[in-house]
N, C-alpha and C positions, 0 to 999 in steps of 0.2 A: 154362243159362248164368247165370241170376239166382241159382240156388242156389250155383253155384260162386263168384260174386262175394261172396255173403253169407259163405260159408265163408272166403274169402280175407280179408274184412274182420274177421271174428271172430279169425282167426289173427293178423292184424297187431295187433289190439287186445291180444290175450292176450300176444303176443310183446313188445309195447311195455311193457305194465304188468309183465310178468314180469321184463323187464330192469331196470325201475325198482325192483321189489321185491327182486330179487337184489342190485342195487347198494346198496339201503338195508340189507339184511341183512348184506352184506359190510362196509359201513361200521360197522354196530353191532358186528360182531365185532372191529373194530379199536379200539373204545372200551374204556376200563377197565371191568372187570366191576362189577356192583352190583345192588341190588334194583330191581324194577319198582315203579312207582307207579300212580296213577290218571290217566286222561286229563286234561290241562290242569293238574291239581293236582300231579302227580308224587308224590313221597314226603312232601310237606309235611304232610299230615294225620297221618302216623304218627311225626312227629318229636317226641321227648320234650324237656322243658326241659333235662335234662342231656345235651345233644347230644354232648358230648365222650365221655361214657361209652357212649352208643349207638353212636357212630362207632367206638370202640375195639372193641366187640363185633362190628361189621360187618367190621372189619379182620381179625379172626381167621378170618372166613368167606371174605372175598373177597381178602385179601392186602394188601400195603403200599401199593397204589394201587387205589382203586376210585372209582366215580362214582355219582351219583344226580341226578335232576331235582327241583328245588324250584320249583314253579310254572313260569315260563318261563326259569329259570336252570339251566344245566348246571354241576354242581358236582363237582370232583375232590378227593378227600380223600387226603392223603399221610400215612402213618404210618411209613414206612420212612425212617429218618434219612438214609440214603445218597441216596435219591431227593429228599428235601427239600434236602439240600446241593447236589445236582446241579442241581435246578430253579432254586433261588433265587440261584444264582451266574450264571445265564444272563440275558442281556439281554432275551430274549423273555418272561420271567416277572416283569418289574418293574412291570407295569401294575397299576392299581387298578380294581376293578369299577365299572361305570356303573350306579348304583342310585339310588333315591329319596333315600337318605341323602347320597350324594356330590353329587347334583344340588342339594340344598338348600345345601350348603357352597360350591357354585359352582366347585369345582376349586381353591380357595385353600388355603394352608397348606403343610405338608410331609407330614403323615400320609396325606392323601387326594388329594394332587396327583398328576399323571401326566406322562409324556412329558418334553419339554424343560424345562418349568417345574420339575418335580421334580428333574431332573438339576442345573440351575443353582442352585436353592435349596439342595439337599443339599451341593453343592460349597462354596457360600458358608458355610453353617452349620457344616459340618465344620471348615473353616479357622478360623472365629471361635471356635467352642467349644473347639477345640484350644488357641487362645491364652488362653482363659479357664480352662484346666485340666481340661476335660471329656473328653479322650482320652489314651491312653497316652503319646503324645509331646507332651502339653500343656506349654506354657511357663509356665502359671500354676498349676501343681499346688499350690504352697504357699499361694497366695491362695485356691484352691478349698477346700483343707483348712481354712483359717482360717474361711471362710464357714460350712462345715459345723459346725466345733467351736463357733462362737458359738451356733448353734442347739441343739447338743447340751447345752451348758452351761445354756441357758435351760430346756430340756426337763428336765434333772435337777433344777434348782432348783425348777421348778414341781412336780415329783413329791415332792420332799423336804418341800414345804410342804402337801401334801395331808393334811387332818385325818381324812378318812374311812378306815375300815379296809379298804375295797375301792375300786378305781379303774378307771374305764373309760378305757383308754389311747387309744381311737380319736380323740376330739376333740383331745387334747393332741398326739398324733402328727401329726394332720392339719395343725395350725397349724405345728408345727416343720418338717415336711417341705416344706410349702408355702412357708415362708419361705426355705428353701434355694434353691428354683428361682426364687422371686420376686426374691431378691437378685441372683442370677446374670443373670436376664433383664432386670429393670427397676429394680433397686436399691430395692425396696420390701419392707417386712416388716410383719407384723401381730402384735398381741397376742391372747391368748385372749379370746374374747367381744367382740372388736372388731365393731361393728355393720356396718361396710363389708365386713369379711372374712366375717362370717356370711352376709350377703346374697350375696356372691360365691360362696361354697361352696354355698348353696342353689340358685343359678342353675345351677351345674355339675351338681348332683344332679338337678335338674329336667330339664336338657338330656339327660342320660343316659336318664332315664325316658321322656321324650317321644320320643327317637330310637328307643328300644326298642319303642315302640308302633307304629313304622313297619315292623316286620319283615316283615309279610305284604305291605305295599305294595312292598317291595324286590323281591318275587318276582312281584307282580301290579300293575304300575304303574297300571293303570286304577282300582285301589282308592283312589288318592289323591283321586278325585273324590267319594267317599262323604261324606255330611254329617259323620259322626263324625271321619274323618281330616282333613277340611278344618279342623275346629276344632283338631285337634292341630297341623297345619301352621301355623295362625295363632299358636298359643301358642309354637311353635318360633321363628317369625319375631320375636315379641315378646321372647323369651328372648335370641336372638342380638343383637337391637338393643341391649338393655341391657348385655350382655357387651361388645359392640363399643364402646359409649360409655365403659365403664370402661377398656378397653385404649387407646382413642384419647386419653382424658384423660392417660394415662401417656405416650403418644407425644408429645402436644402439650407437656407439661411438659419432656420431654427436648429437644424442638426449641428451646424457649425458653431452656434452660440449657446448650445444647450447647457443648462445648469440644473441638475436634479434638485437643488435646494431652492430654486426660484422658478416655480411653475407660472409662466406668464399668461398662458392662454390654453385653448383646447389643443392646438397642435403640439405644444410641449407635453401635455398630458397624454396625447396619443403616442408620441415618441417614447415616453416612459413606459406606457403599457406594452408597446411592442417589445422593448427590452425585457420587461418582466415576463412576458409570455414566452419569449425565447428561453429565458433562464429556467423557467418552471415547466417547460414542455407543453404550454397551453397555446402555442402559436396556431396550430391547426384548428383547435377548438374556437379560438377568437375569430380567425379569418376564413375558416372553412375552405382552405386552398386558394383563396383570392390573393392577388399580388398586393403587397402592403402599400406601396406608393400610389397605385391607382385607386385603391380603396380610400386612402386619405384624401386624394384629389376630389373624388366624388362626394365624400362626406362634406368637405369644405364647400363645394358647389351646391349641394343640397341645402345645407344650413343657410348659406348666403341667399339663394333664390327664395327659399321659403320664409326667411327672416326679414327680407327687404320688401318684396313686392306687395304682400298682403297688408302689412302695416302701413306702408306708404299710401296704398290705395284707400284703406279705411280712413286715414287722416284726411285725404282729399274729400271723401264723402262727408266727413264731419264738418269740414269748412263749407262745403256746398249746402248742407242742411242748415247750418247756422245762417247762411245768407237767406234761405227760404223761411227760416223760423226766427226772426229777430227777437221775439218775446222770449223764446227759449235761451237765445244767446245772452240776453240781458239778465235772466235769472241765474245763469252760470256765473256771469261776472259779479253779480250781487253776492252770491254765495262765496266766491273766491275773495272778494274784498272783505267780507265779514269774518271769514275764518283765517285767511292768510294775511290780510292787511296789504298795504301798499309799499312795504319796505323790503320785501323779498319775493322770490318766486315760490310757487307751490312745491312741496316735496311729497314723497310717498307716505311720510308720517301723517300728512294732512288728509290722505284719502278717506279714512274712516269718518272724517268730519265733513266731507264734501259729497253727501249722497246724491244730490241733484246732478252735480258734474259727472259723477260716476255713472248715474243712470242715463245721462245723455250719451255717453260713450257706448253703453250697452245697447241703447236703442239704435245707434248708428250701425253697430255690428249686426243687429237683428234685421233692420229694414234694408240694408245694403246687401247682406249675404254675399260677400265678396267672392267666396268660392261656392257657387250655388249648387254644384253637384258633388261637393265634398271630394274625397279621393276614392277611386274605384278599388274595391276589394275583389278577391276571387277565392273560390274554394277548390280544393284539390281532390275531394271525394264527395260523392252524392250525400246530401243531408236534407233535413226538413226544417221549414220555418213557416210559422203562421198557418200550419195545416197543409202546406204545399211542399212538393218535392223541388229541391234546388239541385239541378244536375251538376255533375263534375265539371270543373273549369268554367262555370258560369261567372260572368262579371256581375258584381253586386254594387249598385250605385246608391248612396244616401242622398236623397233629394232635400238638402238642407233648406233651400229656398222655399219649398212648399211647406215645410215644418214651420218656418219663421213667418209665413204669410197665411197660416191656416186660421180662418175666422172662428173655428171651434176652439182654438187655443188662445187667440189674441183678439180682443175687441177692436174692431176697425183696424185691421193690420196694416192697411195702406197709410194710415195717419201716423205722423211722427209724435209719439207720446212717451216721453221719458218717465212719466209718473207710473207707468205700468211696471217699472222695476223698483218701486218704492212701496214698502208695506205700511200698514196702519201705524206702526211705531216710528215711521220716518227713516227706516233703515233700508239699505239696498237689498233687494230680493231677486234671486235668479231662479226661475222655475226650471224643472228638470228637462223641459222641452226647449230650452235655450242652449243650443249646441253649436256655436259659430266655429269652434276649434275641433269639431268632431267629437267622437265618444269612443270609449273602449280601448282595446289593447294597442291600436295604432293611432290613438289620439295624438294631435300635434304636440311634439316635444317642447316647443318653444312658446306654449300658450302663456306661461307666467311672464316671460320676457315681453311678449306682445302686449299684455295688459299693462305692464309697467311703462313701456314706451308710449302706448296710446295715452295713458294718463298724463305723463310728464310733458309730452309734446303738446297735447291738446290744451291742458289746463294752463300751461305757460304761455301759449299763443293767445288764448282768450284773456289771460290776465294782463298781457302787455299791449294788445291791439284790439281795436274795434274792427270788425270785418264788414266791408261795404261792397256794393256793386262796383265794377270797374269804372263806371261813369254814371252820372245822373241820368243820361239819356239811354243808357244800356238796359236791356232787359235782363232779368235774372237768368243765370246759366241753367240750362235744362237739367232735369234729374234723370234723363234717359242715359242708358249705359252702353258702353261698347262691350260686346260679348266675345269672350275668348276663354282662356283658362281661368281668368277672373272676370268679374264685372267691374269695369273701370269707368269713371265719369268721362264724358267727352271733354276735350281740352277747354279750360276756362281760366280767366284771370280774376283777381280780387284786389280791391283797394284796401290797404292797411293804414288805419289811422291810429297813431300811437296814443294810448290812454295816459291821462295825467299820472305821473309817477313821483314817488318820494325821491329825494336826491340820490339815495344809495343805488337804486335800480337805474335811474336816469344816467348817473355817472358810469355805471357798468356798461350800459348799451353804447355809450359814446366813446368809452375808452378801452373796451375789451379788445385785446390783441389777438385772441383766438389761440388755438393749439398749434403745435408744430405741424407743418403741412403734410408730411408723408413719412413713411418708414415706421420704426418702432415708437410706441407711445411711452 
């Protein structure tokens, strides 16, 4: 009898654990395929710095949707553009991951906010940016172009005064592109080597570096208590405090000079919305319990960082590719001369008649894929995609680099071919798998401004200067990239040879006095 009871007990235990094991294996089979990792660590120890290249290699083995564990995070990688479009147009894929990085930001801003706060803030920002000319249906398109062209003119004048035979465009572009977004958001602009601006940019660079050092803590939250990371977190707090003080100074100045009949920029529009929300009882709906000043500070920081770094980096890639592709550069200049002439600079009204110039910009966006992994999304409840189960709180990464380098979509994707964006009628054509600014509900808010800036800066630079190697004995700068949050060219210099100009532009470059150095525009 005792033996029979023991046998029954063993049978029940085996049956129970067997069912659990079978359920676990069945669940694993419904997850996207992918590589196995180590216990607790997952695949994290095997991840290379060039993760976008490594993931593209994995996609060839596992398919357009695969998964892997990085520490305690389950990550789904999408390299099939159809799946990316399907997923990011769905409500359940609009979340942001809950990581050490987002915890430090406290859920403020627009890039890393989530849920109702994100929806309300995006709705507000989309409407106000539209009025300022930053969307296709914008009412302030001409004003927006005027803001950009002011900075283009300063940019060209600065370059024309360069006495060196070679120039590092990075710091000059940094100031010019920053001034566009600063004028739009807070009516402030800076000059080259401005001490306040230099400190501001150093804080941003330091912030990116410090947040980058938290990568492992994002996958192992307990690591934040290690002495080394505690110091990093303290430095991040100090960095954010100083950045917040800079932004708050701007907000306070706007409050003191606010005129409801003269909306100067986004900060003014925000202040107006706060008062309207209070008056109509919508404050909780708009801010979801978040502190107003801190939300404004983070919004300014989000728009600035997103609006400066990617555009500046894309323009640097454009210059680099023109050095490597002199025939392409000549075709751009021939088209500009034919359409625009030599008496003025290109304008946005010329863009429809400059298909080759536009195609070159699109090809730079494609081949450089400045943000190779897009922005990470998350889901807050289990869902299905591509026939697989995506578990709750999974991180979902769009592998834009793989899409833009897929030989099944692009003929010879490693070759620089602007013609791929021009159809048989000679007009610009953008296929649905060209997604440099993302896709779906959380697509980049500033894509229209970015396209405007890229066109104005690139076309004006090419119209005014020939781009040459830094010296006859110098080799061409490498096309290799520095991998971080973005793919950036290694530092390089370029020789600028001023093209023959009509007197009107020549006089402009030699006599232009620039804009006021700082403060309100």
